[in-house]
LUMVOZA-320120 format. One record per residue (C-alpha): residue in three letters; x, y, z. Coordinates in pm, 1 decimal, decimal comma. Layout:
# residues N
NULO; ALA; X; Y; Z
...
# end
This chain:
# residues 162
NULO; MET; -979,4; 6439,8; 2508,0
NULO; ASP; -720,5; 6616,4; 2290,9
NULO; LYS; -439,6; 6447,7; 2481,4
NULO; ILE; -591,7; 6106,7; 2413,4
NULO; LYS; -636,7; 6185,5; 2042,2
NULO; SER; -272,0; 6282,7; 2012,7
NULO; LEU; -167,8; 5948,1; 2163,5
NULO; LEU; -393,0; 5729,1; 1949,8
NULO; LEU; -197,1; 5753,3; 1624,5
NULO; PRO; 145,6; 5667,6; 1773,5
NULO; LEU; -12,3; 5388,1; 1974,4
NULO; ALA; -181,9; 5248,6; 1663,2
NULO; LEU; 147,8; 5264,7; 1472,9
NULO; ILE; 326,6; 5077,4; 1749,6
NULO; PHE; 63,8; 4802,4; 1754,6
NULO; ALA; 73,2; 4780,1; 1374,7
NULO; ALA; 451,7; 4742,3; 1380,2
NULO; ILE; 424,4; 4469,2; 1643,1
NULO; ALA; 162,7; 4285,5; 1434,6
NULO; VAL; 376,2; 4305,2; 1119,0
NULO; PHE; 684,4; 4184,3; 1306,2
NULO; GLU; 492,9; 3897,8; 1467,2
NULO; THR; 346,0; 3790,2; 1133,3
NULO; GLY; 687,9; 3786,5; 968,8
NULO; MET; 836,7; 3590,2; 1255,5
NULO; ARG; 554,9; 3336,1; 1243,1
NULO; TYR; 590,6; 3279,4; 868,6
NULO; GLY; 968,2; 3257,5; 888,8
NULO; ALA; 955,8; 3020,0; 1181,9
NULO; THR; 702,2; 2801,5; 1003,4
NULO; ASN; 922,3; 2770,0; 696,8
NULO; MET; 1231,7; 2696,7; 903,8
NULO; ARG; 1035,4; 2433,9; 1096,9
NULO; ALA; 944,6; 2261,3; 768,1
NULO; HIS; 1312,6; 2249,3; 672,4
NULO; ALA; 1398,5; 2122,7; 1020,8
NULO; ILE; 1140,0; 1843,1; 1005,4
NULO; ALA; 1276,9; 1738,4; 666,9
NULO; GLY; 1632,9; 1743,3; 797,0
NULO; GLU; 1544,9; 1552,0; 1112,6
NULO; LEU; 1384,3; 1272,0; 912,1
NULO; VAL; 1689,4; 1206,2; 694,1
NULO; PHE; 1907,1; 1035,7; 955,7
NULO; PRO; 1650,4; 787,7; 1091,5
NULO; LEU; 1538,9; 704,4; 736,7
NULO; GLY; 1895,2; 629,0; 634,8
NULO; THR; 1948,6; 425,0; 949,7
NULO; LEU; 1632,1; 223,8; 891,1
NULO; VAL; 1719,1; 150,6; 528,6
NULO; GLN; 2079,0; 56,6; 604,6
NULO; GLY; 1991,6; -137,7; 918,6
NULO; LYS; 1737,3; -374,6; 764,7
NULO; GLY; 1855,1; -726,3; 834,5
NULO; GLN; 2131,3; -608,5; 1068,1
NULO; LEU; 1939,7; -457,1; 1360,4
NULO; ASP; 1718,0; -640,0; 1605,1
NULO; ALA; 1341,2; -591,1; 1607,8
NULO; ASN; 1346,0; -361,8; 1912,4
NULO; SER; 1592,3; -123,0; 1746,3
NULO; MET; 1396,5; -126,2; 1421,3
NULO; ASN; 1074,2; -47,5; 1609,7
NULO; SER; 1242,8; 241,7; 1791,7
NULO; ILE; 1372,7; 389,8; 1467,3
NULO; ALA; 1033,6; 336,3; 1301,5
NULO; ALA; 866,5; 521,6; 1590,3
NULO; VAL; 1099,6; 819,7; 1540,0
NULO; ILE; 1023,9; 818,2; 1166,7
NULO; ASP; 649,6; 791,5; 1229,1
NULO; ASN; 667,1; 1088,9; 1465,2
NULO; GLY; 849,5; 1290,0; 1197,9
NULO; ILE; 600,7; 1186,7; 930,3
NULO; ALA; 311,9; 1293,6; 1154,6
NULO; ALA; 475,5; 1630,2; 1224,2
NULO; GLY; 552,3; 1682,5; 856,0
NULO; ALA; 204,3; 1582,9; 742,2
NULO; MET; 43,2; 1822,0; 985,9
NULO; HIS; 289,0; 2097,7; 898,3
NULO; ARG; 239,9; 2072,9; 522,3
NULO; GLN; -128,4; 2164,5; 566,8
NULO; LEU; -44,3; 2521,3; 667,9
NULO; TRP; -162,0; 2759,6; 399,4
NULO; TYR; 123,0; 3006,6; 447,8
NULO; LEU; 404,0; 2753,8; 400,5
NULO; ASP; 664,4; 2870,6; 148,7
NULO; LYS; 702,5; 2680,8; -180,6
NULO; ASP; 1066,2; 2590,4; -114,3
NULO; ALA; 996,7; 2468,2; 237,8
NULO; LYS; 698,0; 2265,3; 120,9
NULO; ALA; 901,5; 2114,2; -164,0
NULO; ALA; 1178,5; 2004,6; 74,8
NULO; LEU; 923,4; 1861,4; 315,1
NULO; ASP; 735,0; 1684,0; 36,0
NULO; LYS; 1051,8; 1520,1; -99,9
NULO; VAL; 1147,5; 1375,3; 235,9
NULO; LEU; 791,2; 1269,5; 316,5
NULO; ALA; 761,0; 1092,2; -19,9
NULO; TYR; 1077,2; 898,8; 57,5
NULO; ALA; 955,4; 826,1; 410,7
NULO; PHE; 628,6; 686,8; 275,4
NULO; SER; 820,6; 467,7; 32,3
NULO; VAL; 1024,9; 331,5; 322,2
NULO; ARG; 748,0; 300,0; 584,0
NULO; GLY; 446,9; 231,2; 360,7
NULO; GLY; 125,7; 223,3; 562,3
NULO; GLY; 299,3; 144,9; 889,4
NULO; VAL; 266,1; 497,2; 1019,6
NULO; ILE; -110,9; 501,6; 959,9
NULO; GLU; -145,9; 167,1; 1136,4
NULO; ARG; 54,2; 296,5; 1433,8
NULO; ILE; -163,4; 609,8; 1464,6
NULO; ALA; -482,9; 404,7; 1430,5
NULO; ALA; -362,2; 169,0; 1705,2
NULO; ALA; -286,2; 463,8; 1931,7
NULO; GLU; -626,7; 610,6; 1853,2
NULO; ASN; -803,2; 288,9; 1957,6
NULO; GLU; -630,2; 257,1; 2294,6
NULO; GLU; -856,9; 242,5; 2595,3
NULO; GLY; -862,5; 525,9; 2844,0
NULO; LEU; -784,5; 800,4; 2595,0
NULO; ASP; -940,9; 1139,5; 2642,7
NULO; VAL; -1189,5; 1254,2; 2376,0
NULO; SER; -969,7; 1549,2; 2281,5
NULO; LYS; -669,7; 1318,4; 2232,8
NULO; ARG; -875,8; 1089,0; 2011,5
NULO; GLU; -986,1; 1385,8; 1802,3
NULO; ARG; -626,5; 1507,6; 1771,9
NULO; LEU; -506,5; 1161,9; 1666,7
NULO; ALA; -789,1; 1144,5; 1411,7
NULO; LYS; -672,3; 1477,6; 1264,0
NULO; VAL; -314,6; 1349,8; 1250,9
NULO; ARG; -427,3; 1026,9; 1082,1
NULO; GLU; -628,8; 1224,8; 825,2
NULO; ALA; -329,8; 1450,8; 754,1
NULO; ILE; -101,3; 1149,9; 709,9
NULO; THR; -352,8; 976,1; 483,1
NULO; ALA; -387,4; 1289,0; 268,5
NULO; ALA; -10,7; 1339,0; 249,9
NULO; LYS; 43,9; 974,0; 157,5
NULO; ALA; -219,9; 999,3; -115,1
NULO; ASP; -66,0; 1320,1; -254,6
NULO; LEU; 298,5; 1225,2; -232,4
NULO; PHE; 310,6; 848,5; -271,8
NULO; ASP; -9,0; 683,0; -391,5
NULO; ASN; -110,7; 930,9; -663,2
NULO; ALA; 234,3; 1067,9; -743,3
NULO; PRO; 408,2; 973,6; -1067,2
NULO; LYS; 665,1; 706,9; -992,9
NULO; PRO; 1031,1; 751,8; -1089,2
NULO; ALA; 1187,8; 510,8; -1336,1
NULO; GLU; 1290,0; 266,0; -1065,2
NULO; ASN; 978,8; 320,8; -846,9
NULO; GLU; 1177,5; 455,1; -554,9
NULO; VAL; 1315,5; 789,2; -446,9
NULO; THR; 1670,6; 772,2; -319,4
NULO; LEU; 1775,6; 943,4; -1,3
NULO; SER; 2015,2; 1173,9; -187,1
NULO; GLU; 1728,7; 1292,5; -407,0
NULO; ALA; 1502,5; 1340,6; -107,3
NULO; VAL; 1714,6; 1609,1; 58,2
NULO; VAL; 1838,5; 1914,7; -121,6
NULO; VAL; 2142,3; 2057,1; 56,8
NULO; GLU; 2215,9; 2415,6; -31,7
# end
């Protein structure tokens, strides 16, 4: 029994160190993921804005699908309680611009996917959570947000490059 007691404290310290390391890695990875989502949305948003009237409908739909996927990822990600203020601010700026570009199109696309036949119950529930997150993000960042002087956020204002 004495041998086991002498091993318990070092073993507890090792597990505590692993838990602290894992927690720090999770928080850091979450914040970097928020910055990555914001950065990944910039190019398709710029392409969609610049390509209006010049690209065919199929290309515009493909770019809109990429943007909608990024908006869904960002909306879900911004709900994490341990997201850093800087990461959330960068994500919110890009999402606000994305909502000004896409409007309600992303919510319509998720609702259409949710109403498809043959979907599993768990997939429907997941899509409902995504739709709720997007609706909440749109309300926070676009619908209820104070509008700039010209009622639109520019792409250069949406991304802060450091």
